PLY file of the C-alpha trace (Angstrom):
ply
format ascii 1.0
element vertex 238
property float x
property float y
property float z
element edge 237
property int vertex1
property int vertex2
end_header
-16.32 8.88 27.44
-17.19 10.56 23.82
-16.83 8.05 21.51
-16.10 9.20 17.47
-15.59 7.81 14.59
-12.93 8.68 11.80
-13.71 7.79 8.22
-10.86 7.89 6.49
-12.96 7.82 2.96
-12.89 9.08 -0.72
-11.55 5.36 -2.09
-13.94 5.86 -3.79
-16.46 8.77 -2.83
-19.29 6.67 -3.60
-17.95 3.76 -1.41
-17.79 6.27 1.41
-21.09 7.30 1.18
-22.30 4.29 1.19
-20.04 3.07 3.89
-21.94 6.07 5.95
-25.31 4.88 5.08
-24.08 1.36 6.28
-23.46 2.85 9.83
-27.00 4.59 9.85
-28.81 1.53 8.96
-26.90 -0.45 11.48
-27.28 2.08 14.54
-30.78 1.54 16.55
-31.04 5.05 16.97
-34.07 7.29 17.13
-32.99 10.39 17.30
-30.04 12.57 16.03
-28.19 12.22 19.06
-28.29 8.70 19.55
-26.49 8.04 16.11
-22.69 7.63 16.16
-20.75 10.94 15.96
-18.44 11.12 13.07
-15.42 12.95 11.14
-15.22 11.86 7.35
-12.54 12.87 5.78
-12.70 11.82 1.95
-9.28 11.97 0.69
-10.07 11.61 -3.19
-6.70 12.87 -4.24
-5.49 9.36 -2.69
-3.55 7.84 -5.51
-5.03 4.53 -6.35
-3.83 2.31 -3.82
-3.62 -0.96 -6.76
-1.29 0.73 -9.22
0.81 2.00 -5.75
0.76 -1.62 -4.87
1.78 -2.87 -8.37
4.08 -0.30 -8.70
7.26 0.61 -7.46
8.68 1.52 -3.68
8.39 4.87 -4.77
4.42 4.69 -5.10
3.92 2.42 -2.31
5.48 5.37 0.08
3.05 7.75 -1.10
0.09 6.06 -0.47
1.28 4.91 3.01
2.42 8.68 3.61
-0.60 10.05 2.36
-3.16 7.23 4.47
-0.76 8.44 7.67
-1.34 11.82 7.43
-4.83 11.51 7.33
-5.31 8.81 10.22
-3.18 11.62 12.45
-5.31 14.25 11.01
-8.39 12.10 12.25
-6.80 11.79 15.52
-5.78 15.12 16.49
-9.83 15.91 15.53
-10.75 13.85 18.67
-11.97 10.64 16.70
-11.46 7.77 19.39
-11.34 4.97 16.45
-10.63 4.71 12.33
-12.42 2.72 9.63
-11.14 2.78 6.58
-13.58 1.88 4.05
-11.10 0.60 1.40
-10.06 -2.94 1.04
-6.96 -2.27 -0.91
-5.31 0.28 1.28
-5.36 -2.47 4.21
-1.89 -3.45 2.53
-0.72 -0.25 4.18
-2.70 0.08 7.42
-0.91 -2.44 10.05
2.10 0.27 9.29
-0.22 3.00 9.66
-1.44 1.73 13.09
1.84 1.47 14.47
1.91 5.37 14.25
-1.96 6.51 15.65
-2.64 6.06 19.07
-6.31 5.33 18.14
-7.28 1.75 16.92
-7.68 1.25 13.15
-10.99 -1.46 12.67
-9.59 -3.86 10.40
-12.08 -4.75 7.74
-10.19 -7.76 6.60
-9.73 -9.76 9.95
-13.07 -9.04 11.07
-14.61 -10.58 7.85
-12.19 -13.58 8.77
-13.17 -13.81 12.18
-17.18 -13.89 11.20
-16.89 -16.14 8.44
-14.77 -18.49 10.59
-17.14 -18.16 13.45
-19.96 -18.99 11.14
-18.14 -22.61 10.06
-17.90 -21.41 6.14
-14.24 -22.76 5.01
-13.63 -22.00 0.82
-14.93 -18.55 0.44
-14.54 -16.81 -2.99
-12.79 -13.43 -3.23
-13.82 -10.72 -5.20
-11.44 -7.67 -5.08
-8.99 -5.54 -6.85
-5.78 -7.13 -8.19
-3.63 -4.94 -5.94
-5.89 -7.09 -3.00
-5.61 -10.38 -4.46
-1.87 -10.21 -5.55
-0.79 -8.76 -2.17
-2.71 -12.03 -0.53
-4.29 -9.81 2.03
-7.40 -11.72 2.18
-5.67 -15.00 1.89
-3.16 -14.88 4.59
-6.19 -13.00 7.28
-8.26 -16.27 6.23
-5.31 -18.78 6.67
-5.12 -17.54 10.07
-8.31 -18.73 11.03
-8.62 -22.03 9.04
-10.32 -20.86 5.86
-8.96 -21.61 2.67
-9.50 -18.20 0.21
-10.20 -18.97 -3.77
-9.49 -16.62 -6.07
-11.62 -15.94 -9.61
-10.16 -17.60 -12.89
-7.59 -14.98 -14.41
-10.75 -14.51 -16.88
-13.20 -14.08 -14.25
-10.51 -11.40 -11.98
-11.03 -9.32 -15.65
-14.77 -9.08 -15.27
-13.97 -8.41 -11.39
-12.16 -5.45 -12.37
-14.12 -3.91 -14.89
-16.69 -4.08 -12.74
-14.97 -2.11 -10.26
-13.54 0.52 -12.82
-15.13 0.64 -15.73
-18.52 0.55 -14.14
-18.74 1.98 -10.70
-15.65 4.09 -10.04
-16.92 5.55 -13.70
-20.46 6.26 -11.80
-22.60 3.67 -13.31
-24.46 1.22 -11.41
-22.65 -1.82 -12.95
-23.71 -4.59 -14.70
-25.68 -7.51 -13.79
-24.25 -9.96 -16.33
-20.74 -9.18 -15.57
-21.57 -10.15 -11.68
-23.18 -13.30 -12.92
-20.71 -14.86 -14.90
-18.37 -14.18 -11.51
-21.10 -15.83 -9.58
-20.75 -18.69 -11.84
-16.95 -19.18 -11.93
-17.00 -19.31 -7.89
-19.34 -21.86 -7.76
-17.50 -23.85 -10.39
-14.66 -23.65 -7.82
-16.73 -25.10 -4.69
-16.57 -21.81 -2.94
-19.41 -22.37 0.20
-19.34 -18.42 -0.07
-18.44 -15.07 -1.50
-16.92 -12.47 -0.25
-17.20 -8.66 -1.31
-13.88 -7.61 -0.77
-14.07 -4.26 -2.66
-15.91 -1.04 -1.89
-17.06 -0.36 -4.94
-19.06 -3.75 -4.66
-20.33 -3.26 -1.81
-21.65 -0.13 -3.81
-22.69 -2.73 -6.76
-24.79 -4.73 -3.82
-26.23 -1.69 -2.32
-27.87 -1.20 -6.27
-28.31 -4.71 -6.89
-30.13 -7.87 -4.80
-27.21 -10.12 -4.49
-27.87 -13.88 -3.09
-26.97 -14.41 0.95
-23.85 -16.38 -0.05
-22.20 -12.82 -0.54
-20.72 -11.21 2.63
-19.98 -7.68 2.22
-16.90 -6.79 3.93
-17.35 -3.12 4.15
-21.20 -3.90 6.24
-19.14 -6.19 8.84
-16.72 -2.68 9.18
-19.87 -0.77 9.44
-21.25 -2.83 12.01
-17.82 -3.28 14.09
-17.43 0.47 13.69
-21.14 1.49 15.49
-19.78 -1.15 17.98
-16.41 0.41 18.92
-18.44 3.57 19.39
-21.02 2.27 21.81
-23.67 2.54 20.09
-26.80 -0.16 20.06
-27.17 -2.00 17.22
-30.31 -3.02 15.22
-30.73 -6.67 15.96
-31.00 -7.59 12.00
-27.31 -7.63 11.32
-24.36 -9.64 12.03
-23.16 -11.50 15.10
0 1
1 2
2 3
3 4
4 5
5 6
6 7
7 8
8 9
9 10
10 11
11 12
12 13
13 14
14 15
15 16
16 17
17 18
18 19
19 20
20 21
21 22
22 23
23 24
24 25
25 26
26 27
27 28
28 29
29 30
30 31
31 32
32 33
33 34
34 35
35 36
36 37
37 38
38 39
39 40
40 41
41 42
42 43
43 44
44 45
45 46
46 47
47 48
48 49
49 50
50 51
51 52
52 53
53 54
54 55
55 56
56 57
57 58
58 59
59 60
60 61
61 62
62 63
63 64
64 65
65 66
66 67
67 68
68 69
69 70
70 71
71 72
72 73
73 74
74 75
75 76
76 77
77 78
78 79
79 80
80 81
81 82
82 83
83 84
84 85
85 86
86 87
87 88
88 89
89 90
90 91
91 92
92 93
93 94
94 95
95 96
96 97
97 98
98 99
99 100
100 101
101 102
102 103
103 104
104 105
105 106
106 107
107 108
108 109
109 110
110 111
111 112
112 113
113 114
114 115
115 116
116 117
117 118
118 119
119 120
120 121
121 122
122 123
123 124
124 125
125 126
126 127
127 128
128 129
129 130
130 131
131 132
132 133
133 134
134 135
135 136
136 137
137 138
138 139
139 140
140 141
141 142
142 143
143 144
144 145
145 146
146 147
147 148
148 149
149 150
150 151
151 152
152 153
153 154
154 155
155 156
156 157
157 158
158 159
159 160
160 161
161 162
162 163
163 164
164 165
165 166
166 167
167 168
168 169
169 170
170 171
171 172
172 173
173 174
174 175
175 176
176 177
177 178
178 179
179 180
180 181
181 182
182 183
183 184
184 185
185 186
186 187
187 188
188 189
189 190
190 191
191 192
192 193
193 194
194 195
195 196
196 197
197 198
198 199
199 200
200 201
201 202
202 203
203 204
204 205
205 206
206 207
207 208
208 209
209 210
210 211
211 212
212 213
213 214
214 215
215 216
216 217
217 218
218 219
219 220
220 221
221 222
222 223
223 224
224 225
225 226
226 227
227 228
228 229
229 230
230 231
231 232
232 233
233 234
234 235
235 236
236 237
């Protein structure tokens, strides 16, 4: 069977670029032909997911319809699975999955399973307001016996600033903001942290972060390589 990864990206474009690099880095390939066959759709016109979730039903429906159209486009193009490197969009993905015939790799569920397998029980979730307020991580983590912790209101403002004012604006990100965020998670007794926004994955790609943090997009990248039946580099997650 010819496996092909469909990447439903553009949310944001730099995060999609970083995700594809993650896929390359996690594939044990020695030639072009040994890499994952992928089709990348960078739909940068996708409405903002946080704004849609926190807005009205009409805004939510617009994002859902566009995600569904994009997923169907990737399916028609011969993709055998889909990865969506955007945490907030997972609010819509179970509904999208009901209407496409190929699997959508669920980044949040895969991350929850990984942390549970590592015996971690109190992760701090660094994500957009939309992801936090809809309880996407809280729900999936609770299902595997993990208590997700969210930042304090003031710290959540720093998280959003790092995502929107820094990374989405084309900047590398302010390490001092992240240091303040990290202190808040430690003060709340977290035993690990989750980078639950792909812009934070971009930040982590440019700044050295401690092993305290699990990058949900890195989990998604490895699962995408596995779904395409390519050999993994041994240095990454189990």
